[in-house]
TITORMAR-916950 format. One line per 8 residues: number of its first residue (from 1); their letters; for each residue x, y, z of C-alpha. Coordinates in steps of 0.2 Angstrom, whole numbers, plus 5000, padded with zeros to 4 digits. Layout:
! residues N
NUM	A	X,Y,Z | ...
//
This chain:
! residues 410
1	XXXXXXXX	5284,4646,4590 | 5265,4647,4592 | 5265,4636,4608 | 5279,4648,4615 | 5268,4663,4611 | 5253,4655,4619 | 5263,4651,4635 | 5270,4669,4636
9	XXXXXXXX	5253,4676,4635 | 5246,4664,4648 | 5261,4668,4659 | 5258,4687,4657 | 5239,4684,4660 | 5243,4676,4677 | 5250,4693,4682 | 5234,4701,4676
17	XXXXXXXX	5224,4689,4687 | 5234,4691,4703 | 5235,4710,4701 | 5217,4711,4707 | 5223,4705,4724 | 5238,4716,4724 | 5228,4732,4720 | 5212,4729,4730
25	XXXXXXXX	5218,4718,4744 | 5236,4722,4747 | 5237,4740,4742 | 5222,4751,4741 | 5205,4746,4748 | 5207,4732,4761 | 5222,4739,4770 | 5212,4755,4775
33	XXXXXXXX	5196,4744,4778 | 5206,4733,4790 | 5216,4746,4799 | 5202,4759,4801 | 5186,4748,4802 | 5191,4731,4809 | 5205,4737,4821 | 5205,4756,4823
41	XXXXXXXX	5220,4767,4820 | 5218,4781,4832 | 5235,4777,4840 | 5243,4767,4826 | 5236,4751,4832 | 5229,4747,4815 | 5246,4750,4807 | 5254,4738,4819
49	XXXXXXXX	5242,4724,4816 | 5243,4726,4797 | 5262,4726,4798 | 5261,4710,4808 | 5250,4701,4796 | 5261,4706,4781 | 5277,4701,4790 | 5271,4684,4797
57	XXXXXXXX	5265,4679,4780 | 5281,4685,4771 | 5291,4676,4784 | 5282,4659,4781 | 5284,4661,4762 | 5303,4666,4765 | 5306,4650,4775 | 5297,4638,4764
65	XXXXXXXX	5301,4645,4747 | 5319,4637,4745 | 5312,4620,4751 | 5297,4620,4739 | 5307,4627,4725 | 5319,4612,4727 | 5304,4600,4728 | 5296,4608,4712
73	XXXXXXXX	5312,4606,4702 | 5316,4588,4709 | 5298,4581,4708 | 5292,4590,4693 | 5277,4596,4702 | 5279,4615,4698 | 5262,4619,4690 | 5253,4609,4703
81	XXXXXXXX	5261,4619,4717 | 5256,4635,4708 | 5238,4629,4707 | 5237,4625,4726 | 5244,4642,4731 | 5233,4651,4720 | 5218,4642,4726 | 5223,4646,4744
89	XXXXXXXX	5223,4664,4741 | 5207,4664,4731 | 5197,4655,4745 | 5205,4665,4759 | 5199,4681,4751 | 5182,4673,4748 | 5180,4672,4767 | 5184,4691,4770
97	XXXXXXXX	5166,4696,4770 | 5164,4688,4787 | 5174,4701,4795 | 5166,4714,4807 | 5173,4728,4818 | 5183,4721,4832 | 5187,4704,4823 | 5205,4710,4821
105	XXXXXXXX	5213,4692,4825 | 5201,4683,4813 | 5206,4696,4800 | 5224,4694,4804 | 5223,4675,4801 | 5214,4677,4784 | 5226,4690,4778 | 5241,4679,4783
113	XXXXXXXX	5233,4664,4773 | 5228,4675,4758 | 5246,4683,4757 | 5254,4666,4759 | 5244,4659,4744 | 5248,4675,4733 | 5266,4677,4737 | 5270,4658,4739
121	XXXXXXXX	5263,4655,4721 | 5275,4668,4714 | 5290,4657,4717 | 5283,4645,4704 | 5276,4658,4693 | 5293,4667,4692 | 5302,4650,4688 | 5293,4648,4672
129	XXXXXXXX	5301,4664,4664 | 5318,4656,4659 | 5308,4641,4652 | 5296,4650,4641 | 5306,4665,4635 | 5323,4664,4626 | 5338,4673,4633 | 5337,4689,4622
137	XXXXXXXX	5318,4691,4627 | 5318,4688,4645 | 5319,4706,4650 | 5305,4711,4639 | 5294,4696,4644 | 5297,4700,4662 | 5292,4718,4659 | 5277,4713,4649
145	XXXXXXXX	5271,4703,4664 | 5272,4718,4675 | 5264,4729,4662 | 5249,4718,4659 | 5248,4716,4678 | 5245,4735,4680 | 5231,4733,4667 | 5223,4720,4678
153	XXXXXXXX	5225,4732,4693 | 5216,4746,4684 | 5202,4735,4678 | 5200,4727,4695 | 5199,4744,4703 | 5186,4750,4690 | 5176,4735,4695 | 5178,4739,4714
161	XXXXXXXX	5175,4758,4712 | 5155,4757,4712 | 5155,4743,4725 | 5166,4753,4737 | 5156,4769,4734 | 5140,4761,4739 | 5148,4752,4754 | 5147,4734,4747
169	XXXXXXXX	5164,4729,4754 | 5160,4711,4756 | 5155,4710,4737 | 5171,4719,4733 | 5181,4705,4741 | 5171,4691,4732 | 5174,4700,4716 | 5193,4700,4718
177	XXXXXXXX	5192,4681,4722 | 5183,4678,4706 | 5194,4689,4696 | 5210,4680,4702 | 5202,4663,4699 | 5195,4666,4681 | 5210,4675,4674 | 5223,4662,4681
185	XXXXXXXX	5215,4648,4672 | 5225,4650,4655 | 5241,4649,4665 | 5236,4634,4674 | 5231,4626,4658 | 5245,4632,4646 | 5261,4634,4655 | 5273,4619,4653
193	XXXXXXXX	5266,4603,4661 | 5273,4595,4676 | 5286,4581,4673 | 5284,4564,4680 | 5300,4561,4690 | 5294,4545,4697 | 5296,4550,4715 | 5282,4553,4728
201	XXXXXXXX	5280,4569,4738 | 5289,4562,4753 | 5304,4557,4744 | 5304,4573,4734 | 5303,4583,4750 | 5318,4574,4757 | 5328,4576,4741 | 5322,4594,4740
209	XXXXXXXX	5329,4598,4757 | 5346,4592,4752 | 5344,4600,4735 | 5339,4617,4743 | 5353,4617,4755 | 5366,4613,4741 | 5359,4628,4732 | 5360,4639,4747
217	XXXXXXXX	5379,4634,4749 | 5382,4636,4731 | 5375,4653,4729 | 5383,4659,4746 | 5400,4654,4739 | 5397,4665,4723 | 5402,4683,4728 | 5392,4691,4713
225	XXXXXXXX	5376,4682,4716 | 5378,4685,4735 | 5380,4703,4733 | 5365,4705,4721 | 5354,4696,4733 | 5360,4707,4748 | 5355,4723,4737 | 5339,4715,4732
233	XXXXXXXX	5335,4711,4751 | 5337,4729,4755 | 5329,4738,4741 | 5314,4726,4740 | 5310,4730,4758 | 5307,4748,4752 | 5296,4742,4738 | 5286,4730,4748
241	XXXXXXXX	5283,4743,4762 | 5278,4756,4750 | 5265,4744,4742 | 5257,4739,4758 | 5257,4756,4767 | 5256,4770,4754 | 5237,4770,4754 | 5236,4769,4773
249	XXXXXXXX	5248,4784,4773 | 5237,4794,4761 | 5221,4789,4771 | 5228,4793,4788 | 5240,4807,4786 | 5233,4816,4771 | 5215,4811,4774 | 5211,4803,4757
257	XXXXXXXX	5193,4797,4754 | 5191,4779,4748 | 5187,4786,4731 | 5202,4797,4731 | 5213,4782,4735 | 5206,4772,4721 | 5209,4786,4709 | 5227,4788,4716
265	XXXXXXXX	5231,4770,4714 | 5224,4769,4696 | 5235,4784,4692 | 5250,4774,4699 | 5245,4759,4688 | 5243,4769,4672 | 5261,4777,4674 | 5268,4760,4680
273	XXXXXXXX	5261,4752,4664 | 5268,4766,4653 | 5285,4765,4662 | 5286,4746,4661 | 5282,4745,4642 | 5293,4760,4638 | 5308,4752,4647 | 5304,4734,4642
281	XXXXXXXX	5316,4734,4627 | 5330,4744,4636 | 5331,4731,4650 | 5337,4719,4636 | 5347,4732,4626 | 5355,4743,4639 | 5355,4729,4652 | 5345,4726,4668
289	XXXXXXXX	5358,4734,4679 | 5357,4751,4672 | 5338,4752,4672 | 5337,4745,4690 | 5350,4758,4697 | 5340,4772,4688 | 5324,4766,4696 | 5331,4765,4713
297	XXXXXXXX	5338,4782,4712 | 5320,4788,4707 | 5312,4779,4722 | 5324,4786,4735 | 5320,4803,4729 | 5301,4800,4730 | 5302,4793,4747 | 5311,4809,4754
305	XXXXXXXX	5299,4820,4745 | 5284,4811,4752 | 5290,4816,4770 | 5287,4835,4766 | 5270,4833,4757 | 5255,4839,4766 | 5242,4841,4752 | 5233,4829,4740
313	XXXXXXXX	5238,4837,4724 | 5256,4835,4727 | 5254,4817,4733 | 5245,4813,4716 | 5259,4821,4707 | 5272,4811,4717 | 5263,4795,4715 | 5263,4797,4696
321	XXXXXXXX	5282,4800,4696 | 5284,4785,4707 | 5273,4774,4696 | 5285,4776,4681 | 5298,4767,4691 | 5288,4754,4700 | 5287,4740,4686 | 5305,4743,4680
329	XXXXXXXX	5312,4740,4698 | 5304,4723,4699 | 5306,4718,4680 | 5324,4723,4679 | 5328,4715,4696 | 5320,4699,4690 | 5329,4699,4673 | 5346,4703,4681
337	XXXXXXXX	5344,4688,4693 | 5339,4677,4679 | 5356,4679,4671 | 5364,4670,4686 | 5353,4654,4684 | 5359,4637,4677 | 5348,4628,4665 | 5335,4616,4673
345	XXXXXXXX	5337,4624,4691 | 5324,4638,4689 | 5312,4634,4703 | 5327,4631,4715 | 5335,4647,4711 | 5319,4657,4711 | 5315,4649,4728 | 5330,4657,4736
353	XXXXXXXX	5326,4673,4726 | 5308,4673,4734 | 5316,4669,4751 | 5326,4685,4750 | 5312,4695,4743 | 5299,4689,4756 | 5312,4691,4770 | 5313,4709,4764
361	XXXXXXXX	5295,4711,4767 | 5297,4707,4786 | 5308,4721,4793 | 5300,4736,4783 | 5282,4734,4788 | 5286,4730,4806 | 5298,4746,4806 | 5284,4757,4798
369	XXXXXXXX	5271,4751,4811 | 5283,4753,4825 | 5288,4771,4820 | 5270,4776,4817 | 5264,4770,4834 | 5279,4777,4843 | 5279,4794,4836 | 5260,4794,4833
377	XXXXXXXX	5264,4800,4815 | 5268,4791,4799 | 5280,4804,4792 | 5295,4797,4801 | 5290,4780,4795 | 5288,4785,4777 | 5305,4794,4778 | 5314,4778,4784
385	XXXXXXXX	5310,4770,4767 | 5322,4781,4757 | 5336,4773,4767 | 5332,4756,4760 | 5332,4762,4742 | 5348,4771,4744 | 5357,4757,4752 | 5351,4745,4739
393	XXXXXXXX	5357,4756,4725 | 5375,4757,4732 | 5376,4738,4734 | 5369,4734,4716 | 5381,4747,4709 | 5395,4735,4714 | 5388,4719,4707 | 5396,4712,4692
401	XXXXXXXX	5384,4707,4678 | 5367,4714,4672 | 5374,4718,4655 | 5363,4718,4639 | 5353,4702,4636 | 5354,4705,4617 | 5373,4705,4617 | 5373,4689,4629
409	XX	5363,4679,4616 | 5375,4682,4602
//
């Protein structure tokens, strides 16, 4: 029991670690820096290049995740792959200080590398959930991970605040890199060790291809899982697009300053943390499906409201409302999907889950960039996001399953 608690804490702490990247690099400071300082966004060109970088990196992760998930399960090298992807992100971010105005393609390449490291590693990170937590606690542990991650976002933004205020952007990126590396160490040390499957990387890769293809066919033949993944594909597109463009919308359309952006995002993290903790137990007791549907309804309403907002105070209020549903959308979705996974095939199934999730981050950012550059306004782009949440909600409504984890464990 003591070892299980240690593993759960280490697993949650990894979310604390990578949230420095999510907050400072993916969501708040670096997107605006890249879009406005490195590229220039007078005609929406910065939005276009930022959307391309996110979409290309997500496409790579989507295409490779099922293969690597199968390799991880078959060869037993799950934690080793988590370590490699984590280091790729850490070192890519460490090179961000070399960027200067006009180096948009170098920035594009570094963003792609960093995002592949971050998002690719989550395939293996997520796959540990069903191994370290019993059935009746998987919803809570999933939510705890997101909640502790929001605490990491808040701390990393507090560290970044004085650096950004004084224009030390290069030092900001180095701080994020160090934060991610240091706080990921407990997970890389304490999560269940790799198994010695007695097969090399080449052999496991070949087996992994066949393994993954079998999983894809198996899941495709299961109507319930197939419908869930279709809904996840659509609503997660909305989530990912909001995450990568919310600060750019605030800066470009509502003219938020860097300090106001950090304050805005910290507010979102505080409300997200509160929401994740408040709904952690209901995910298990009421079931992840009910919590997920309620969160999607909330986000669809928020996206429509954002279209009409033209002042900063209203946007702060709307961000606080949206934050309460941020963690629960992701935690409930992950707990819902975990109910479909056979024992011993966690990386394999979460590899496909990642393929769908990362594929969902391809269309949304490209659509946002296209609408923004076409209409020379971000408002039509932000309104389009509501359609993703509404469509995802309708599909998830028809999925069988997602009942209480507590009743399932009895």
